[in-house]
C-alpha positions as CSV (number, residue, x, y, z in Angstrom):
1,X,-21.4,17.0,0.8
2,X,-17.9,17.4,0.2
3,X,-18.0,19.9,-1.9
4,X,-16.2,18.1,-4.5
5,X,-17.2,18.7,-8.3
6,X,-16.0,17.1,-11.6
7,X,-12.5,18.6,-12.7
8,X,-11.6,19.3,-9.0
9,X,-8.1,18.3,-7.7
10,X,-8.6,15.8,-4.8
11,X,-6.7,14.6,-1.8
12,X,-7.3,10.9,-1.1
13,X,-5.9,10.1,2.6
14,X,-5.5,7.4,5.1
15,X,-3.1,6.3,8.0
16,X,-0.6,4.9,5.4
17,X,-0.2,8.0,2.9
18,X,-1.9,10.5,0.9
19,X,-2.3,11.4,-3.0
20,X,-3.4,14.0,-5.3
21,X,-5.8,12.7,-8.2
22,X,-8.8,14.4,-10.6
23,X,-12.2,14.0,-9.8
24,X,-14.6,12.4,-12.3
25,X,-18.1,12.2,-11.1
26,X,-20.0,9.2,-12.5
27,X,-23.3,7.7,-11.6
28,X,-21.7,4.3,-13.0
29,X,-20.0,4.7,-9.1
30,X,-21.9,4.1,-6.0
31,X,-22.2,7.1,-4.0
32,X,-19.4,7.4,-1.4
33,X,-17.0,5.2,-3.3
34,X,-13.9,6.4,-4.9
35,X,-11.9,4.6,-8.0
36,X,-8.2,5.5,-8.6
37,X,-6.8,3.7,-11.2
38,X,-3.1,2.2,-10.9
39,X,-0.4,3.2,-13.5
40,X,0.6,6.4,-11.8
41,X,4.5,6.8,-12.0
42,X,5.2,7.8,-8.4
43,X,6.1,11.3,-7.8
44,X,6.2,12.2,-4.2
45,X,6.5,16.2,-3.4
46,X,9.2,17.0,-1.0
47,X,7.8,17.3,2.4
48,X,9.4,21.1,2.7
49,X,7.3,22.6,-0.2
50,X,4.0,21.0,1.1
51,X,4.5,20.2,4.7
52,X,3.3,16.7,4.3
53,X,4.2,13.9,2.6
54,X,1.9,13.9,-0.5
55,X,1.9,12.0,-3.9
56,X,0.9,14.4,-6.3
57,X,0.5,12.0,-9.7
58,X,-2.3,9.9,-7.9
59,X,-0.9,6.9,-7.4
60,X,-2.7,4.3,-5.2
61,X,0.0,2.5,-3.9
62,X,0.6,5.0,-1.3
63,X,-2.7,4.5,0.2
64,X,-2.7,0.4,0.4
65,X,-0.9,-2.2,1.9
66,X,2.4,-3.4,1.3
67,X,2.7,-6.9,1.5
68,X,2.8,-9.2,-1.2
69,X,0.0,-11.4,-1.8
70,X,2.3,-14.9,-1.3
71,X,6.1,-16.0,-1.6
72,X,5.7,-16.8,-5.0
73,X,3.6,-14.1,-6.9
74,X,4.3,-10.9,-4.6
75,X,1.2,-9.3,-6.6
76,X,-0.6,-6.8,-5.1
77,X,-2.6,-8.1,-1.8
78,X,-5.1,-4.8,-1.4
79,X,-7.3,-4.0,-4.4
80,X,-9.4,-2.0,-1.9
81,X,-9.0,0.5,0.8
82,X,-10.4,2.8,3.2
83,X,-9.6,6.5,2.2
84,X,-11.0,10.0,2.9
85,X,-11.3,12.5,0.1
86,X,-11.7,16.2,0.3
87,X,-11.3,18.8,-2.6
88,X,-7.6,20.3,-2.4
89,X,-7.4,23.8,-1.6
90,X,-4.8,25.9,-3.2
91,X,-2.7,25.4,-6.4
92,X,-1.4,21.6,-6.2
93,X,2.4,21.3,-6.5
94,X,3.6,20.5,-9.9
95,X,3.9,16.4,-11.0
96,X,7.6,16.5,-12.0
97,X,7.8,13.1,-12.9
98,X,7.6,13.8,-16.7
99,X,10.6,16.3,-16.3
100,X,13.8,15.3,-18.3
101,X,16.8,15.3,-16.0
102,X,19.8,17.5,-16.5
103,X,22.3,15.5,-18.3
104,X,26.0,15.8,-17.2
105,X,28.9,15.3,-19.7
106,X,31.4,12.9,-18.6
107,X,34.9,15.0,-17.6
C-alpha cells in the first residue's frame, strides 16, 4: 500500500514534527499501526541541509504532545499519537548524535 518494506528507512510525520526510523515489519502489530520505541537521543538535522525540520534518530518526542501528565509527575501525557508514514526517498542525513565533539584546549 505505501511501499514500505522490512529494513526501509521511513519518515514518520504529523503537524508536530517529523523523524526518521527503520521499518521492521511484524505480524505481531496490527496492519496500519506503527510502533516507535522511546529512548533515541534527539538529533535534529539542520533545516538548511534537508529543507525541513527533521529528527534523524527516531526520537518519538517530536511527534507527541509536549504537555506534562500533571504538575506533580510531569510524565509523558501521550502514549499514542496519529502519524503518517512513508518510505524515505534518497540518502538519509547522517546521524551525528554520537560524534565526539572537538575538545578545545584551554588557552
